[in-house]
C-alpha positions in Angstrom: 182.2 85.1 10.7 183.6 85.3 14.0 185.7 88.7 14.1 188.7 87.9 16.2 190.4 91.1 15.9 187.7 92.9 17.2 187.5 90.6 20.2 189.6 91.4 23.2 189.1 88.1 25.0 191.0 86.0 22.3 194.9 85.6 21.7 196.2 84.1 18.6 198.3 80.8 18.8 200.0 79.4 15.7 201.3 75.6 16.0 204.9 75.5 15.8 205.2 72.3 13.7 202.3 73.0 11.4 201.9 76.8 11.3 198.0 76.6 11.8 196.4 79.5 13.5 194.2 79.2 16.2 192.6 81.6 18.9 192.4 80.6 22.5 190.2 82.3 25.1 192.6 84.4 27.3 190.2 86.0 29.6 188.7 82.8 31.1 185.6 83.0 33.4 187.1 80.2 35.7 190.3 78.5 36.6 189.8 75.9 33.8 187.5 75.9 30.9 186.3 73.3 28.2 184.4 73.2 25.2 181.1 71.2 25.3 181.1 67.3 24.6 181.7 67.1 20.9 178.2 65.9 19.9 176.5 69.0 21.3 177.7 72.6 19.8 179.4 75.0 22.0 178.6 77.9 19.4 175.2 79.2 19.1 173.8 78.9 15.4 174.0 82.8 15.0 177.9 82.8 16.0 177.0 85.3 19.0 177.7 83.5 22.0 180.2 80.6 22.7 179.1 78.5 25.6 181.6 76.2 27.7 182.1 74.2 30.7 183.9 75.6 33.9 185.3 74.1 36.7 187.7 74.8 39.8 189.5 71.8 41.2 189.5 70.2 43.6 185.5 70.6 43.3 184.7 67.9 41.2 181.5 69.6 39.4 181.2 71.5 36.4 179.3 74.7 35.7 178.2 76.8 32.9 180.0 79.9 31.3 179.6 82.0 28.4 181.6 84.5 26.2 179.7 87.0 23.8 181.4 86.9 20.2 179.4 90.3 19.3 182.1 93.1 19.0 179.6 95.5 20.2 178.5 93.8 23.1 181.6 91.7 24.6 181.5 90.0 27.7 182.6 86.7 29.8 180.4 85.3 32.6 180.4 82.2 34.4 177.4 80.9 36.0 178.6 78.9 39.3 174.8 78.2 40.2 174.2 76.1 37.0 175.9 73.1 38.1 175.1 70.2 35.7 175.5 66.7 35.2 177.1 64.4 32.7 177.6 66.3 29.6 174.0 67.5 29.3 174.3 71.2 28.6 172.4 72.0 25.2 172.7 75.1 23.5 169.0 76.0 22.6 168.1 76.8 18.7 168.0 80.4 19.8 171.1 80.5 21.2 170.6 83.0 24.3 169.8 80.1 26.4 170.9 76.6 27.5 169.1 73.3 28.5 170.9 71.2 31.3 170.3 68.5 34.0 171.0 69.5 37.4 173.8 68.1 39.6 171.5 65.7 41.6 170.5 63.1 39.2 167.7 62.1 41.5 166.1 65.6 40.8 165.1 64.1 37.3 164.6 67.6 35.7 165.8 69.9 33.0 166.5 73.3 33.5 167.3 76.4 31.1 169.7 79.3 32.1 170.0 82.5 30.0 172.9 84.9 29.4 172.0 86.9 32.4 172.1 83.5 34.6 168.6 83.4 35.4 167.5 79.6 35.9 164.1 78.3 35.1 162.8 74.9 35.8 161.7 73.6 32.2 160.4 69.9 33.2 160.5 67.4 35.9 159.4 64.0 36.3 156.9 63.1 38.6 157.6 60.0 41.0 155.0 57.7 39.4 157.8 56.0 37.3 160.8 56.7 39.7 159.0 55.4 42.5 161.8 56.7 44.9 164.6 54.6 43.3 168.1 55.9 43.3 168.4 57.5 39.9 172.5 57.8 39.0 172.2 59.5 36.0 169.7 61.6 34.4 170.9 62.6 30.8 174.4 62.0 29.1 173.8 65.0 26.8 170.6 66.5 25.7 169.4 66.6 22.2 166.2 67.5 20.6 164.3 65.8 17.6 164.7 67.1 14.1 161.0 68.4 14.1 161.5 70.1 17.3 158.8 68.1 19.1 161.0 66.1 21.9 164.0 66.1 23.9 165.9 62.8 24.5 167.0 61.7 27.7 169.1 58.5 29.0 168.8 57.7 32.7 170.0 55.0 34.9 168.9 53.5 38.0 171.7 51.7 40.2 171.3 48.3 38.3 169.3 49.2 35.2 168.7 52.3 32.9 165.8 53.6 30.9 165.2 56.3 27.8 162.5 58.7 28.0 161.4 61.4 25.5 160.1 65.0 26.8 157.4 66.7 24.9 158.7 70.2 24.3 155.3 71.9 24.4 153.3 69.8 27.1 156.5 69.0 29.1 155.4 65.5 29.7 157.8 62.7 29.8 157.3 59.3 28.1 159.2 56.1 28.6 160.6 54.5 25.5 162.7 51.6 26.7 164.0 50.0 29.8 167.1 47.9 29.7 169.7 45.7 32.0 172.9 46.6 30.0 174.6 50.0 30.6 173.5 52.4 27.6 174.3 56.2 27.4 174.9 58.6 24.8 171.7 58.9 23.6 171.3 61.4 20.6 168.4 62.2 18.2 169.0 62.1 14.3 169.3 65.5 13.1 167.3 64.6 9.9 164.8 61.6 11.0 162.8 62.9 13.8 161.8 59.3 15.3 165.5 57.8 15.1 168.1 58.0 17.8 171.4 56.4 18.6 172.1 54.8 21.9 175.6 53.7 23.1 176.4 50.5 25.1 179.2 51.2 27.5 181.5 49.3 29.7 180.9 50.0 33.5 181.8 48.8 37.1 179.1 46.7 38.6 177.9 48.9 41.7 177.3 45.8 43.9 180.0 43.1 43.0 182.7 45.7 41.8 183.4 43.6 38.5 184.2 45.5 35.5 181.8 44.6 32.6 182.6 45.1 29.2 180.0 45.9 26.6 179.4 43.7 23.4 178.1 46.0 20.7 178.6 50.0 20.9 175.9 51.2 18.7 172.2 50.9 18.7 169.6 52.3 16.5 166.2 53.1 18.3 162.9 55.1 17.4 160.4 57.2 19.6 157.6 54.5 18.8 159.7 51.8 20.5 159.9 49.5 17.6 163.3 49.4 16.7 166.2 48.4 19.1 169.0 46.9 17.3 172.7 47.0 16.6 174.1 49.1 14.0 177.1 47.0 13.3 176.0 43.5 12.9 178.1 40.3 13.6 180.5 42.5 15.9 181.8 41.7 19.2 183.8 44.7 20.6 187.3 43.6 21.5 187.0 40.1 19.9 186.8 40.3 16.3 189.4 42.8 15.5 186.9 46.0 16.2 187.1 48.5 18.8 184.2 50.8 18.0 183.6 53.7 20.1 182.6 57.4 20.0 179.5 57.6 17.8 177.7 60.7 16.3 175.2 61.8 13.4 176.4 63.9 10.8 174.2 66.9 10.0 172.8 65.1 6.9 171.8 62.1 8.9 174.9 59.5 8.5 175.7 57.3 11.3 179.5 58.0 12.0 181.6 56.3 14.6 185.4 55.7 15.4 187.3 52.6 15.7 190.0 53.1 18.0 192.5 51.2 15.9 191.1 51.8 12.4 189.7 55.2 12.3 186.5 56.9 11.2 183.4 55.2 9.4 180.1 56.5 8.1 177.0 54.8 7.4 173.9 55.5 5.4 170.9 54.8 7.7 168.8 53.7 5.1 171.0 51.4 2.8 173.7 50.4 5.6 176.4 51.3 2.9 179.4 51.8 5.1 182.7 54.1 4.2 185.8 53.9 6.0 186.9 57.5 6.0 189.9 58.0 8.0 192.3 55.2 8.2 194.3 55.3 11.4 194.1 55.1 15.0 191.8 58.0 16.5 189.7 58.6 19.5 187.1 61.3 19.0 186.2 62.8 15.5 183.7 65.2 14.1 182.7 66.1 10.4 181.3 69.3 8.6 177.8 69.4 7.2 178.5 67.3 3.9 181.3 65.1 5.6 183.8 66.5 3.4 186.1 67.7 6.1 186.9 65.9 9.4 188.7 66.7 12.5 189.8 64.0 15.1 191.9 63.8 18.2 194.5 61.0 18.8 194.7 60.2 21.6 194.0 61.8 25.2 194.1 58.1 26.7 197.8 58.1 26.0 198.5 61.0 28.4 200.7 61.5 30.2 203.2 59.1 28.4 202.9 61.2 25.2 201.4 64.3 23.9 197.9 64.5 22.3 197.2 65.5 18.7 194.3 67.4 17.1 194.2 66.8 13.3 192.3 67.8 10.4 191.5 65.7 7.2 190.5 67.1 3.8 188.7 64.2 2.4 188.4 65.4 -1.2 192.4 65.7 -1.2 193.2 63.0 1.2 195.5 65.6 2.9 195.6 66.2 6.5 197.3 68.5 8.9 197.8 69.0 12.6 195.6 71.7 14.3 197.5 70.9 17.7 200.6 68.9 17.0 201.5 68.5 20.8 199.1 68.7 23.6 200.4 68.1 26.8 198.7 66.3 29.6 196.6 68.7 31.9 198.0 69.3 35.1 196.6 70.9 38.2 198.7 71.7 41.4 195.3 71.5 43.5 194.6 67.8 42.1 198.2 66.3 41.4 196.5 62.8 41.0 195.5 63.8 37.3 192.5 65.8 36.2 192.0 64.3 32.7 189.7 61.4 33.7 188.2 63.2 36.7 186.8 66.3 34.7 186.6 64.4 31.4 189.4 66.7 29.9 189.7 65.4 26.3 189.8 67.7 23.0 186.7 66.7 21.8 187.0 68.7 18.5 183.9 69.6 16.7 182.9 71.8 13.7 180.6 74.8 14.3 177.3 74.1 12.4 178.2 76.4 9.5 181.4 74.6 9.2 183.6 77.9 9.4 185.3 77.1 12.4 186.5 74.1 14.8 186.3 74.2 18.5 188.2 72.1 20.8 189.5 72.0 24.6 193.2 72.3 24.5 196.3 72.3 26.9 198.9 74.0 24.8 199.3 76.9 27.0 199.6 74.8 30.2 196.2 74.8 31.3 192.7 73.9 30.3 191.5 76.2 27.6 189.1 76.9 24.5 190.7 77.2 21.2 188.8 78.3 18.0 190.3 77.5 14.5 189.1 79.1 11.5 188.6 76.5 8.8 189.5 78.2 5.5 193.1 78.0 6.1 192.8 74.4 6.9 191.5 73.8 3.4 193.9 76.2 1.9 196.8 74.3 3.5 195.5 71.0 2.4 
């Protein structure tokens, strides 16, 4: 349990409409801070350290920061030397260090940083496969297999991509697949050591400038390179009434995803049994360990036309409540063109692994901040 009353770096915030209480970090290590991308935990498993993204407009890059949640050893630190690419940072199981890929994608390397800011090279691909080609992405976000043996990395050359697994002991890379379509968001199953999801995404062709839409969002793959198939059969994104997007694994190994128009779904990976959990337009979502509780945002894509919400759903009662009922568009005088897309500022709500708290990025105080919302009150209110 996080003892907020003993932590000097958080202030209480109560939503005016719902009355939900959250705690917002008020001693930030940088001008703007964000929670991790929702598929990767921001909080260490022992609840001692809250890791975050930091950025300083107009500089485009993110770097890492950390807050100690131990009342006996409180600190806030920013690591300007830990500039990362994509949404790659992954809190190590030990909690006191983070894996990340460096700002130079062509570096093709994974690094670690500890609580004191010490950076070490963990592994680097040799040039036998890269062969001096330009790598434009080296990992969307890092994940580790359920048995702890491999780290998963999706990467992209200018016009085609590949997936590789990194042996955590030998630190050797093995190429699993190469492909012409634009794939990203590779993520290991937390239950099945050999299975992973791979998203297909839209992109702008780097040569012609033409926008190329994806056809089928979610693909199920394996580390033996024997499986590469769409999760949702007979689906053509945008042409059959579906708008499937942001996918993730539940902690118990279900494939979950959002349909922008229809809401949240879950599917059994063995039987393909599918349940429509949350029936309304959503953007990003996440669930607790047994999928009885859900959280979602709707929708940062509508900024600045209207405010964004972060909402909680109690699946057992069917009731929901707003955690943040009116989040304004993020603003920055140093970058007036709009900072949402440039720094990927979406709420990206996520349950902590123990299910006791929800962490998200919030704009309710006028900046870009990190909020932690205790879950027990939400259950009591729904």
